[in-house]
VOGU-3710 file (C-alpha; in Angstrom, 3 decimals, decimal comma):
1> mrkmlaaavv> -1,718/11,555/12,427  0,954/8,902/13,060  1,341/9,904/16,569  -2,452/9,855/17,363  -2,642/6,232/15,468  0,311/4,952/17,601  -1,060/6,338/20,802  -4,568/4,747/20,120  -2,953/1,339/19,456  -1,144/1,448/22,727
11> amlscaphan> -4,246/2,606/24,671  -6,312/-0,345/22,975  -3,583/-2,958/23,804  -3,576/-1,843/27,398  -7,280/-2,249/28,034  -8,024/-5,341/25,873  -9,169/-8,706/27,197  -6,640/-11,614/27,567  -6,188/-14,150/24,856  -8,190/-17,316/24,834
21> aqtrpevdaa> -8,138/-18,504/21,225  -5,992/-21,154/19,765  -3,785/-21,577/16,392  -4,686/-24,384/14,369  -1,999/-27,275/15,095  -1,278/-27,341/11,175  -0,603/-23,727/11,140  1,846/-24,056/14,112  3,638/-26,754/12,414  3,934/-25,195/9,118
31> akrlqadvia> 5,175/-21,703/10,637  7,902/-23,599/12,475  8,952/-25,616/9,417  8,963/-22,407/7,141  10,462/-19,881/9,427  14,057/-19,968/8,328  12,964/-20,152/4,700  10,708/-17,240/5,096  13,371/-15,119/6,746  15,945/-15,910/3,947
41> wrrdfhqnpe> 13,571/-15,138/1,129  12,887/-11,890/2,557  16,306/-10,948/2,951  17,276/-11,865/-0,364  14,522/-9,831/-1,636  15,512/-7,086/0,467  19,097/-6,912/-0,844  17,796/-7,084/-4,331  14,989/-4,598/-4,550  13,222/-3,747/-7,973
51> lsnreertaa> 11,170/-0,663/-8,644  7,490/-0,774/-9,969  7,108/-2,579/-13,431  10,789/-3,578/-13,016  10,309/-6,699/-10,619  11,969/-9,313/-12,955  14,243/-11,004/-10,791  11,728/-10,917/-7,895  9,061/-12,437/-10,109  11,603/-15,221/-11,410
61> kvaahlrklg> 12,237/-16,197/-7,819  8,547/-16,299/-7,029  7,776/-18,518/-10,094  10,642/-20,953/-9,565  9,456/-21,410/-6,114  5,797/-22,080/-7,133  7,046/-24,668/-9,982  9,095/-26,400/-7,184  6,002/-26,792/-5,192  4,460/-28,444/-8,270
71> lkpqtgiahh> 2,254/-25,533/-9,202  1,922/-24,065/-12,794  2,254/-20,344/-12,415  1,269/-17,676/-14,962  3,779/-15,181/-15,435  4,015/-11,804/-17,178  0,523/-10,600/-16,120  0,632/-6,641/-15,667  4,363/-7,033/-16,807  5,764/-9,027/-13,882
81> gvvaiieggr> 2,770/-10,428/-12,026  2,735/-14,163/-11,053  -0,362/-16,016/-10,465  -0,887/-19,729/-9,485  -3,925/-21,873/-8,333  -3,656/-24,421/-5,527  -6,420/-27,053/-6,173  -7,591/-28,536/-2,956  -8,191/-32,154/-2,799  -11,933/-31,643/-1,605
91> pgpkialrad> -14,693/-29,336/-2,928  -14,904/-25,815/-1,222  -14,995/-22,238/-1,831  -12,555/-20,182/-3,900  -10,293/-17,392/-2,252  -7,361/-15,313/-3,447  -4,439/-14,319/-1,250  -2,268/-11,243/-2,532  1,242/-9,925/-1,875  3,002/-6,962/-3,559
101> mdalpvtekt> 6,538/-7,282/-4,783  7,765/-3,725/-5,888  10,295/-1,480/-3,901  10,669/2,435/-3,691  13,188/4,833/-5,142  14,766/5,381/-1,475  18,325/5,094/-0,546  18,520/2,785/2,460  20,110/3,903/5,633  19,882/1,113/7,954
111> depfaskvvt> 22,517/-1,036/9,492  21,151/-4,254/8,299  23,843/-6,832/6,863  21,397/-7,367/4,111  20,732/-3,787/3,419  20,011/-2,808/-0,308  23,094/-1,253/-2,220  21,049/-1,178/-5,446  21,202/2,314/-7,244  19,055/3,025/-10,412
121> efngqqtgvm> 17,711/6,087/-12,283  14,194/7,140/-11,382  12,413/10,233/-12,937  15,669/11,273/-14,386  17,646/10,986/-11,247  20,179/8,658/-9,720  18,591/7,104/-6,497  19,013/4,066/-4,073  16,370/1,329/-4,275  14,930/-0,008/-0,951
131> hacghdahta> 12,051/-2,370/0,337  11,181/0,769/2,566  7,553/-0,328/2,788  7,780/-4,091/3,458  6,816/-5,533/0,269  9,811/-8,012/0,675  7,984/-9,371/3,652  4,621/-9,688/1,942  6,200/-11,707/-0,835  8,180/-14,088/1,485
141> ilmgvadalv> 5,031/-14,602/3,597  2,889/-15,506/0,720  5,542/-17,794/-0,641  5,511/-19,579/2,786  1,748/-19,699/2,986  1,854/-21,253/-0,720  4,319/-23,964/0,619  2,018/-24,793/3,524  -1,045/-24,984/1,450  0,475/-27,183/-1,055
151> amradlpgqv> 1,749/-29,448/1,622  -1,801/-30,113/3,001  -3,317/-30,110/-0,689  -5,052/-33,338/-0,403  -7,194/-32,511/2,517  -7,661/-28,885/1,645  -11,268/-27,771/0,644  -11,641/-25,457/-2,318  -9,185/-23,460/-4,423  -6,663/-20,678/-3,552
161> mlifqpaeeg> -5,271/-18,125/-5,963  -1,890/-16,732/-5,100  -1,410/-13,245/-6,404  2,045/-11,842/-6,385  1,487/-8,381/-7,833  3,880/-5,823/-9,091  3,600/-2,136/-9,205  1,544/-1,423/-5,967  3,609/1,929/-5,426  2,312/2,842/-8,731
171> apppeeggap> 3,557/2,387/-12,235  6,050/5,125/-13,589  4,054/7,336/-15,927  2,978/6,778/-18,755  2,988/2,920/-17,946  0,003/1,147/-16,486  0,526/-1,338/-13,761  -0,464/-2,734/-10,394  -3,827/-4,264/-9,370  -5,673/-2,294/-11,980
181> lmlkeglfkd> -3,876/-3,577/-14,818  -3,813/-7,243/-13,337  -7,802/-6,891/-13,382  -7,696/-5,387/-16,705  -5,686/-8,332/-18,133  -8,457/-10,651/-16,700  -7,244/-11,794/-13,393  -10,660/-12,774/-12,170  -12,142/-13,490/-15,529  -11,831/-17,296/-15,231
191> fkpeavfglh> -11,295/-17,433/-11,265  -13,727/-15,401/-9,345  -12,948/-15,761/-5,550  -15,479/-15,458/-2,988  -13,063/-13,495/-0,887  -9,549/-11,967/-1,333  -7,177/-11,333/1,648  -4,204/-9,156/1,959  -1,741/-7,850/4,599  0,733/-5,123/5,285
201> vfstlpagti> 3,550/-4,784/7,676  3,167/-1,504/9,577  5,750/0,419/11,757  3,090/2,128/13,731  2,111/-1,235/15,464  4,404/-3,141/17,763  5,592/-6,440/16,515  3,217/-9,101/17,585  0,056/-7,246/17,091  -2,439/-7,178/14,154
211> gyrkgplmaa> -4,608/-4,380/13,146  -7,948/-4,222/11,441  -11,048/-2,272/10,644  -14,435/-2,913/9,305  -15,657/-0,803/6,347  -13,272/2,047/5,049  -9,798/1,470/6,226  -7,358/3,338/3,941  -8,026/6,595/1,816  -8,729/6,949/-1,730
221> sdffsvqvvg> -5,695/8,686/-3,498  -5,462/10,988/-6,297  -2,376/12,228/-8,084  -2,952/15,664/-9,821  -0,849/18,399/-11,539  -1,283/21,999/-11,667  0,091/24,423/-14,240  0,260/28,128/-13,708  0,943/30,047/-17,000  2,135/33,568/-16,921
231> rqthgsrpwg> 4,592/35,554/-19,363  8,162/35,396/-19,267  10,143/38,557/-18,408  13,503/39,875/-17,130  13,810/39,401/-13,381  14,578/42,845/-12,842  11,450/43,951/-14,796  8,485/42,087/-13,321  6,116/44,371/-14,502  6,966/43,545/-18,120
241> gidpivasaa> 5,295/40,126/-17,763  3,053/37,991/-15,546  5,065/36,103/-12,674  3,718/32,612/-12,337  5,873/31,882/-9,594  4,235/34,465/-7,341  0,812/33,312/-8,565  1,959/29,629/-7,764  2,806/30,725/-4,214  -0,618/32,213/-3,507
251> vidnlqsvvs> -2,338/29,111/-5,007  -0,449/26,818/-2,866  -1,317/28,970/0,306  -4,871/29,163/-0,751  -5,370/25,377/-1,527  -4,530/24,708/2,170  -7,882/26,437/3,080  -9,650/23,902/0,935  -9,506/21,232/3,681  -8,834/23,270/6,744
261> rrtdiaalpa> -11,756/25,668/6,080  -14,112/24,213/3,389  -14,132/20,426/4,103  -16,007/19,004/7,137  -13,144/16,836/8,700  -15,194/16,052/11,719  -17,137/13,572/9,529  -14,141/12,137/7,519  -10,484/13,142/7,251  -8,908/14,598/4,047
271> vltigsihgg> -5,458/15,596/3,055  -4,304/17,672/0,240  -0,652/18,023/-0,282  1,496/19,767/-2,948  4,612/17,386/-3,168  6,412/19,121/-6,153  7,060/22,491/-7,598  9,032/23,604/-10,573  9,384/26,898/-12,265  12,146/28,594/-13,901
281> irnniipddv> 15,837/27,913/-14,804  17,892/30,893/-13,704  17,874/33,621/-11,063  17,238/36,560/-13,148  14,397/35,245/-15,523  10,791/35,082/-14,667  9,513/31,949/-16,407  6,559/31,313/-18,641  5,139/28,659/-16,280  5,179/26,799/-13,063
291> kmlgtlrtfd> 4,320/23,179/-12,823  3,206/21,323/-9,529  2,509/17,979/-8,486  0,276/16,760/-5,538  -1,837/14,210/-3,861  -5,317/14,101/-2,488  -6,673/11,511/0,001  -10,355/11,172/0,838  -12,627/8,604/2,288  -15,979/9,370/0,356
301> dgqrkrivad> -16,895/9,985/-3,159  -19,248/12,959/-2,450  -16,378/14,660/-0,346  -13,784/14,005/-3,025  -16,083/15,555/-5,722  -16,572/18,642/-3,499  -12,873/19,145/-2,595  -11,912/18,756/-6,474  -14,375/21,462/-7,242  -12,999/23,663/-4,638
311> mrnviesvsh> -9,432/23,067/-5,891  -10,337/23,984/-9,389  -11,945/27,172/-8,328  -8,924/28,110/-6,089  -6,376/27,337/-8,689  -8,330/29,087/-11,576  -9,217/32,162/-9,651  -6,144/32,973/-7,689  -4,274/32,566/-10,793  -6,639/35,014/-12,570
321> ahgakgtldi> -6,247/37,435/-9,863  -2,457/37,506/-10,663  -3,047/37,825/-14,272  -2,158/34,168/-14,799  -4,045/31,015/-16,035  -4,058/28,225/-13,671  -5,415/24,731/-14,532  -5,913/21,478/-12,736  -5,322/18,110/-14,277  -6,949/15,143/-12,111
331> geeagnpvty> -8,875/12,130/-13,287  -12,714/11,677/-13,168  -12,167/8,972/-10,399  -9,478/8,495/-7,697  -6,198/6,750/-8,683  -6,850/4,129/-5,918  -10,279/4,041/-4,311  -10,926/3,668/-0,704  -9,563/0,353/0,667  -12,877/-1,097/2,143
341> ndpalttral> -13,011/-4,309/4,373  -16,223/-5,978/3,785  -17,864/-5,967/7,227  -19,168/-9,421/7,093  -15,825/-11,076/6,000  -14,082/-9,093/8,569  -16,256/-10,452/11,410  -15,827/-13,910/10,097  -12,046/-13,608/9,915  -11,417/-11,759/13,086
351> pslqavagvd> -11,504/-14,974/15,279  -8,721/-16,295/13,071  -6,577/-13,214/13,555  -7,136/-13,406/17,204  -6,097/-17,097/17,288  -2,735/-16,510/15,974  -2,003/-13,137/17,736  -4,101/-13,392/20,871  -7,286/-11,582/21,507  -5,520/-8,775/23,481
361> kvvemplitg> -3,198/-8,222/20,511  -5,686/-7,589/17,726  -6,662/-4,060/17,637  -9,185/-1,991/15,743  -7,472/0,712/13,638  -8,466/4,393/13,022  -8,686/5,572/9,454  -5,460/5,797/7,559  -4,856/8,385/5,063  -2,249/6,199/3,302
371> aedfswyake> -3,552/4,439/0,165  -3,358/0,869/-1,162  -4,262/-0,626/-4,627  -5,431/-3,595/-3,155  -8,470/-1,597/-2,918  -9,245/-2,367/-6,642  -9,603/-6,107/-5,655  -12,013/-4,926/-3,151  -14,303/-3,341/-5,556  -14,423/-6,804/-7,435
381> vpalfffvgs> -15,131/-9,181/-4,400  -15,349/-9,067/-0,548  -12,097/-8,410/0,885  -10,195/-7,935/4,070  -6,778/-6,164/4,399  -5,183/-6,280/7,719  -1,855/-4,897/9,141  1,031/-6,774/10,936  2,950/-4,921/13,562  6,738/-4,528/12,529
391> tapgidplta> 8,391/-2,361/15,172  10,761/-4,204/17,452  10,094/-4,675/21,330  11,628/-1,678/23,344  11,132/0,850/20,408  8,378/3,260/20,661  6,114/3,057/17,791  5,646/6,723/18,135  9,232/7,252/17,032  10,043/4,395/14,923
401> psnhsplfkl> 10,934/5,254/11,466  7,761/4,789/9,397  7,021/2,977/6,242  8,878/4,610/3,390  11,555/5,924/5,433  15,194/5,235/4,639  15,653/4,067/8,206  12,412/1,651/8,081  13,437/-1,598/9,809  11,378/-4,711/10,078
411> desaldlglr> 11,189/-6,870/13,182  11,335/-10,282/11,559  8,845/-11,766/14,019  6,303/-10,089/11,935  6,954/-12,641/9,084  6,014/-15,614/11,456  2,955/-13,691/12,607  2,035/-12,694/9,050  2,088/-16,291/7,832  0,341/-17,613/10,734
421> amlqasldyl> -2,499/-15,111/10,225  -2,853/-15,500/6,477  -2,587/-19,188/6,699  -5,147/-19,485/9,539  -7,548/-17,040/8,011  -7,363/-19,032/4,788  -8,008/-22,535/6,291  -10,671/-21,221/8,443  -12,498/-19,675/5,568  -12,041/-22,605/3,299
431> gggt> -13,168/-25,031/6,189  -16,431/-22,997/6,533  -15,746/-21,386/9,898  -13,161/-21,097/12,724
//
């Protein structure tokens, strides 16, 4: 999928028209003024990453910056979320801009001088912590956009909500977190924006490019668990019990047919992955049960319901065929819904993105099976989520380390383009056009 995506992007870039749009002068001026600061903020966050629902230092740095700008940030939303409102000096619409702040349980393997050396415990194991997805860049970019908007506040029409969100990667069970918890705690209760914008740096796009798509962009994501219960016995006498490990192997094998043979992937793609399996503790003991964890990615609610029904049938029936009992635990609704870009808003904002990157460097993306909890905001108000290329010139996006890789490396020109894109789109929307 990743190679197909990158190849499609390269093909689109090669045949796109030449740029003819222009960046707003105030965007150019702000980007040049803030460039060094944004880089420094990003490097600081990169060197000091924090896992989901643990973003205390990051949130404190963000809040201090906003107070320095004269804003009055609310803190502690959804644990460590920070929200502030910029009041423009002229009447106009309300918009929201979002950046995520959390890092991943990944041990960094880059050669950056500001590489993370942080180590912590996650899921009972020692692990490194790394901004392997680029949230450090998102936070720094929005801090820069906040600075720029405050500087022009007297002439700014409307109001801008700044959302610095924790736990996009998912709160550690059994905690709640991220966008759903921010909304649950009343994020849009007193300030309901007309539109919300978000961005993500993306390794599959070369630096200097922006990717977008109208309608569905990223998949809905489910977390699920499977338990296969047998009956414990000695490893030398498997006939004396029921082997849940053999039954689980058959379950995993047959689950692959749910997508490959029972789902119309010509209409919409789907992905079903078992990412964790655990059973037994000793070489000569057949255990009582096996537990598995996995993820499901879909782009349509009807498709999701059919796949879940097929999964349940396979798990229960195959387990039963082995004399075991299999159960599926999955929510009624996806953990994250489909990330959906409002078509009208996307059409309206497209010239803004083309103005800062060039018409020939703004490309339409294929469907992406990754997921984003920005999707929850998009269920509340019209939304636009776009990608900013982060792979340096001279490196093939086909082979560049991907987001979530311990080798993920951001070309820092993405910071400048991300700031320009978010600022231009905001100003154009607030001003009523492009």
